[in-house]
N, C-alpha and C positions, 0 to 999 in steps of 0.2 A: 504493500500500500504506500503510495507516495505522500509527500507532505500535504499537498492540497486535499487529497482524499481523507487523510487523517483529520485535518482541521475541519472540513465540512461535515464529515461523517460523525464526529463526536460533539457537534455543537449542541448546547442545551436547548430544550424546547422553549420557544418564546411566542407570545401572542402577537400577531401582526397588528400594527397601528394603521388605521384607515382614516383618511379625511374625506368627508362627503361635502361637496360644493354644490349646493342646490338652494334656489330661492323660493321654491314652492314648499311652503311649510308642511302641509299635510303629507306630501310625498316624501319629504326629507325625514320626517318623524317615522313614517312607515318603514323606509329603508334602513334607518338607524336601528329600529327595533329588530328587523330581520337580521342585520349584521351582529348585533349584540346577542341575539338568541343562538347564533352560531359560534359565540365565544370570542368575537373580535372586539378590540378596543376602538371606539369610533368617536371622532370629533366632527362638528358640523360648522360649516361656514356658509353664510347666505350671500356673500359677495366675493368677487375675485380678489379684492384688496385684503379682505379679512383672511381669505385662504392663504395668500402669500405671507401675511403676518404670522399665521400659525406655523407655516413651514420654517419661518425664522426662529420660532420658539422651540420646535422639537423635530424629531425624525419620524417620517411616515413611510410605511412600506407601499401604500397604494393611495392614489387620488382618484375618487369617483367624481367626474366633472360634468355638470350641465354646461352647455355652450352659450345659452342666452342668459346673461346675468345683468343686474341693474347697473353695473359699472364697467368692469373689464370683460372683454370677450373671453369665454372659457378656454378657447384654443390658445389664446395668448398666455393665459395662466399656466396651462400645461407646458408650453414652450419654456417659460421662465423656470418652472420647477425642474424640467428635464435638463436645462442648461446648468443648473446648480447641483441637482441631485439626479444624475442620469440613471442611477439604479432604482429610482422610484417608478413603480408601474402605474399605469393610468388606464381608466375606463371612461369612455364618453357615454353619457345618457342625454338624449335630446328629443324634443318634440318637433324639431324642425330639421329632419335629416336632409342631406343633399349629397350629391356625388362628390362635389368639391371638398366638403368638410370630411367626408369619409376617406377620400384619397389623402388629404392632408394629415388626418389622424394616423393613417398607416405609415406615412413618411416620417412622422416624428416619434414613432414607436409606441403608439397607443395599443394596448392589449386587446380591447374589444370595443365595439361601437353598437350601443343598444338604442333602438328607436322606442320612444314612449308611445303607447303604454306597453309595458313588458310584465311578465309574471314574476313572482318571487323566485320561482325555480330558475328562470332564465337569468335573473340578476345574480343569484347565488352561484350559478354555473360560471358566469363571467368573472366573478370575484375569485372563486376557487381556481379558475384557469390562470388568472393574472398572478396570483400568489404562488402557484406551483411553478409558473414560468420564472418567477423571481428566485425561487428556491434552487433552481438549477445552478450548480456550482461552477462559476466561471471566474477566472482571475480578474478580468476586466471589471466585473460588477462588484466583487467583494474584497479583493485582495490587492495590496500594493507591495512592492518589494523594497526593502531597505538597502542601503549601500553594502551591508554585510550579507545580502542574499537571503534575509529572513522574510517570510511571508507574514503580513500583518492583516488581520481581518478588520477592516475599517468599520463595518457595521457594528461589530461587537463593542468597539471603543465608544461609538456614539451612543449605544444603548446604556452603557455604564454611566456615561456623563449625563444622559437624560435622567437616569434613576437617582443620581446624586442630588438633582434639583427637586425631584418629586417626592423623595423619601428621606427626610432628615435622619432617621434611624440608620439608614444605609450610609449616609454621609459620615456619621460618627463612627460606624463600624469600619469604614475604609480608613479613616484617620487612625483609629486605635489598633486595628489588626493588620493593616497593610495588605500585602498580596493574598493573605489568607481569605480576605473578604471577596476576592475575585476568583475563587476556586471553581465556581459554577459557570464561569465565562470562558469562552474559547479564545484565549489571548496568549500571545508570546510573552516571554519574560521581559522583552524590551518594552512591549506595550503596557504591561503591568507596572513596570518601573516608571514609565512616563506619566501614567495616570496618578500614581501614588505620590510622586515627587512634584507634580505640577509642571512637567517639562513642556511648556507651551510651544517652544520652537520645534521639538520633535513631533508633537501632535499636528501642528500646522503643516509640517513637511510631508508626513506620511498618512495623515487622516484627512486633512483639509480644513477649511474654515469652519469654525464652530458658531452656533447660535449664542445669543446672550445668556440663555438659561444653561447651556452646556458649559459656558465659561465660568459660571459661578463657583463651582468646586475648585477649578484650577486657580482662580484668582484668590480664593480664600486660602488655599493651600500655600500659595506663594506668600501671602500676608503672614501666615503662621510661621513660615520658614524665616521670613525677615525678622520676626521677633526673637 
């Protein structure tokens, strides 16, 4: 078994995070309920701007996007998300389907294109398909290589940093126990050391730009080190 297979095959089970971008309240609440019943963690944005703001706050595995929104065109939101987080999958849901938007969706890597109205089964099949596609282990999507030739799973680092903001108890555990608190995560020793020490330079180089919430633990760790 090679290093990539070992890293991807032993990854802990995590619940995918989904952002639903839909301005029809009743439809959004219904889809949110369907997703939560299937065990997904779901946030909801009624506008394109609020959706982009949420992507600045945390990591999402999937964007479910309506195309007609009160402010920004849904396709433009998908493009911006893909430009910053290309590993994020996307599904289009629209009441105004067209050949041009379907073709454009395909070109930018949208996983599925659903015409309203659709059934719960059709929606769940699209979501499952998108997330299974995301789970396919590829170096381009999940891993980056350090100068020493070590493979780093970027998504795992982002999940840890998201959790430090959302769970104060985990933040304290990480400070007090160090790498022991990261045993359930599929991380290299270099990645663990960078998180624990607050090595922002290393994280920026091998993981990429962090959101403000993901930065909180790193900055607090650096403050603690300074004292």
